[in-house]
C-alpha positions in Angstrom: 7.8 12.2 30.3 8.5 9.6 33.0 6.9 6.1 33.0 4.6 7.1 36.0 2.8 9.6 33.8 2.0 7.0 31.1 -1.4 5.4 31.4 -1.7 3.2 28.3 -4.3 5.7 26.9 -2.0 8.4 25.6 1.1 6.7 24.5 4.4 8.1 23.5 7.8 6.7 22.6 10.4 6.4 25.3 8.9 3.9 27.8 10.2 0.4 27.8 7.1 -0.7 29.8 4.7 0.4 27.0 6.8 -0.7 24.1 4.4 -3.5 23.1 1.5 -1.2 23.2 3.2 1.3 21.0 4.1 -1.4 18.5 0.5 -2.6 18.4 -0.8 0.9 17.6 2.1 1.7 15.2 1.0 -1.4 13.1 -2.2 0.4 12.2 -0.3 3.6 11.4 2.1 1.6 9.2 -0.8 -0.1 7.3 -2.7 3.1 6.7 0.5 4.9 5.6 1.4 2.2 3.2 -2.1 2.3 1.6 -2.7 6.1 1.8 -3.4 7.9 -1.4 -3.6 11.6 -2.1 -1.9 14.7 -0.6 -3.8 15.5 2.5 -4.0 13.3 5.6 -5.7 13.8 9.0 -4.9 11.9 12.2 -8.2 12.5 14.2 -7.7 11.9 17.9 -3.9 11.9 17.6 -3.2 11.9 21.3 0.5 12.8 22.0 1.1 13.0 18.3 3.6 10.2 17.8 1.6 8.6 15.0 1.2 11.9 13.2 5.0 12.4 13.5 5.6 9.0 11.9 3.3 9.8 9.1 5.0 13.1 8.6 8.5 11.5 8.6 7.6 9.1 5.8 5.7 11.7 3.7 7.2 12.4 0.3 4.3 13.8 -1.8 1.8 14.9 0.8 1.3 18.6 1.2 -0.9 18.6 4.3 -0.6 16.4 7.4 -2.8 17.3 10.3 -3.1 15.9 13.8 -6.2 16.9 15.8 -7.0 16.3 19.5 -8.3 18.0 22.6 -4.8 18.1 24.0 -1.6 19.4 22.4 1.1 17.0 21.2 4.3 16.4 23.1 7.3 18.4 21.9 9.0 15.3 20.4 6.1 14.8 18.0 6.3 18.1 16.3 7.5 18.2 12.7 7.9 21.0 10.1 5.5 19.3 7.8 2.9 18.4 10.4 0.1 20.8 11.6 -1.4 20.1 15.0 -4.9 21.5 15.8 -6.4 21.6 19.3 -10.2 21.1 19.0 -13.0 18.6 19.8 -15.7 17.1 17.6 -18.1 20.0 18.3 -15.8 22.6 16.7 -13.4 21.1 14.1 -12.0 24.1 12.3 -11.4 22.2 9.0 -13.3 22.4 5.7 -15.5 19.5 4.5 -14.0 17.2 2.0 -10.5 18.3 2.8 -8.7 15.0 3.3 -7.9 12.1 1.0 -7.0 9.9 4.0 -8.2 10.0 7.6 -6.8 7.8 10.3 -8.5 7.7 13.7 -7.1 5.0 16.1 -8.4 3.9 19.5 -11.0 6.7 19.7 -14.5 5.4 19.1 -14.6 3.1 22.2 -14.4 6.3 24.3 -17.7 7.7 23.0 -21.1 7.3 24.5 -22.6 8.4 21.1 -20.3 7.7 18.2 -22.6 9.3 15.6 -21.1 12.8 15.6 -17.6 11.3 15.4 -18.3 9.1 12.4 -20.2 11.9 10.8 -17.2 14.2 11.2 -14.9 11.7 9.5 -17.3 11.2 6.6 -17.8 15.0 6.3 -14.0 15.7 6.2 -13.2 13.0 3.8 -13.0 13.5 0.0 -15.6 11.7 -2.1 -12.9 9.1 -3.2 -11.0 9.2 0.0 -10.4 6.4 2.6 -10.7 6.4 6.4 -9.0 3.9 8.7 -10.6 3.4 12.1 -9.3 1.1 14.9 -10.7 0.0 18.2 -10.1 -2.9 20.6 -11.8 -6.1 19.7 -14.5 -6.9 22.3 -13.8 -10.6 21.9 -10.3 -10.3 23.2 -10.5 -7.2 25.4 -9.6 -7.4 29.1 -12.7 -5.3 29.7 -11.2 -3.2 32.6 -10.3 0.1 30.9 -12.5 2.6 32.7 -12.5 5.0 29.8 -13.8 2.5 27.3 -17.6 3.2 27.4 -18.4 0.8 24.5 -16.2 -1.8 22.8 -17.2 -3.5 19.5 -17.3 -6.8 17.7 -16.5 -6.7 14.0 -20.0 -6.9 12.7 -21.4 -4.4 15.1 -18.8 -1.8 14.1 -19.3 -2.5 10.4 -23.0 -1.9 10.6 -22.5 1.3 12.5 -20.0 2.6 9.9 -22.2 1.6 7.0 -24.7 4.2 8.0 -22.1 6.8 6.9 -20.0 5.0 4.3 -21.0 3.1 1.2 -18.2 0.6 1.7 -16.6 -0.8 4.9 -14.0 -3.5 4.9 -13.3 -5.1 8.3 -9.7 -6.0 9.0 -8.0 -7.0 12.2 -4.8 -6.5 14.0 -3.5 -9.9 14.9 -1.2 -11.0 17.7 2.1 -12.6 16.5 3.8 -15.5 18.2 6.6 -13.4 19.7 4.1 -11.2 21.7 1.4 -13.7 22.5 2.9 -14.7 25.8 3.0 -11.1 26.8 -0.7 -10.7 26.3 -1.5 -13.9 28.1 0.6 -12.8 31.1 -1.0 -9.4 31.1 -4.5 -10.8 31.1 -3.6 -13.2 34.0 -2.2 -10.3 36.1 -5.3 -8.1 35.4 -7.6 -10.9 36.5 -5.6 -11.3 39.7 -5.8 -7.6 40.5 -9.5 -7.4 39.7 -10.3 -10.0 42.3 -9.8 -7.4 45.0 -12.9 -5.6 43.6 -15.4 -8.3 42.6 -18.4 -5.9 42.8 -16.9 -3.2 40.6 -17.0 -0.6 43.3 -14.0 1.2 41.7 -16.5 2.6 39.1 -18.1 4.6 41.9 -14.9 6.5 42.7 -14.3 10.1 41.5 -12.9 10.3 37.9 -9.6 11.6 39.1 -9.1 8.7 41.4 -10.1 6.2 38.7 -7.5 7.9 36.4 -4.8 7.6 39.0 -5.6 4.0 39.9 -5.8 2.9 36.2 -2.4 4.5 35.5 -0.8 2.8 38.5 -2.3 -0.6 37.7 -1.2 -0.4 34.1 2.4 0.2 35.2 2.2 -2.5 37.9 1.0 -5.1 35.5 3.8 -4.3 33.0 6.5 -4.2 35.6 5.4 -7.5 37.0 5.8 -9.1 33.5 9.1 -7.4 33.0 10.5 -8.8 36.3 9.1 -12.3 35.7 9.8 -13.0 32.1 11.0 -9.8 30.5 9.2 -7.7 28.0 9.4 -8.6 24.3 11.2 -6.2 22.0 8.0 -5.8 19.9 7.8 -4.5 16.4 5.1 -3.6 13.9 5.5 -7.0 12.2 4.4 -8.7 15.5 0.9 -7.4 14.8 -0.1 -8.6 11.3 -3.1 -7.1 9.7 -5.5 -9.1 7.6 -9.2 -10.0 7.4 -10.9 -9.7 10.8 -10.8 -12.8 13.0 -12.2 -13.4 16.5 -8.8 -13.6 18.0 -7.5 -10.2 16.8 -6.6 -7.7 19.4 -7.9 -4.7 17.5 -10.4 -4.2 14.7 -9.4 -2.1 11.7 -12.2 -0.7 9.6 -11.3 0.6 6.1 -14.1 3.0 5.1 -14.8 4.4 1.6 -17.5 6.3 -0.2 -18.6 8.7 2.5 -22.3 9.5 2.5 
């Protein structure tokens, strides 16, 4: 896949422009993988499948690793010990209580009504299982992604999840010093671009046009940073995970005791 097909929404390895974004998302996968227990794991909303593949590559005792999304994974994500399922929330072909660990990253912000999504996670999870859910932190979001219909602060997300889980621990994905400059530069460029549409008229365009424009602007922003200062060679360690703080780039909810 070429860089021009990458939008920032469905990431995959291989693009230098989106390397920081991949490291940011991989940090959550690495954390969940380190803390995962049990034999069966589901990556709900796996996108291109790169995270599912990484979970499969590191698996030693797990007997069932599944990735589920409305689209099929790219060929490079396929693994002998990973099962990919094409489905949506209205028709998940998996039994209740199947998984000891569920990861679902950067999904909930796309949903007008998150209730069926959270219910599905609770339903598919074993009674003593753990679910890991990430979403952009509203307090640090650039607020321009047209596909994010609702972004959350930590307490709002915790209250939403507590309706379906007996225990919710709110963590955050931080921004390390090596990549902080990149995010500052990205936000500055986004603000500059958004000045050409102060009334938000882009939201009235057909969805296909919005998709095309967002993809091009995502690439334009990153190429500008690359030309001016260079892109950092970001790693998982550049995105430390700990108790949720206002300055975190993402929220990470650890959910237990499904109701």
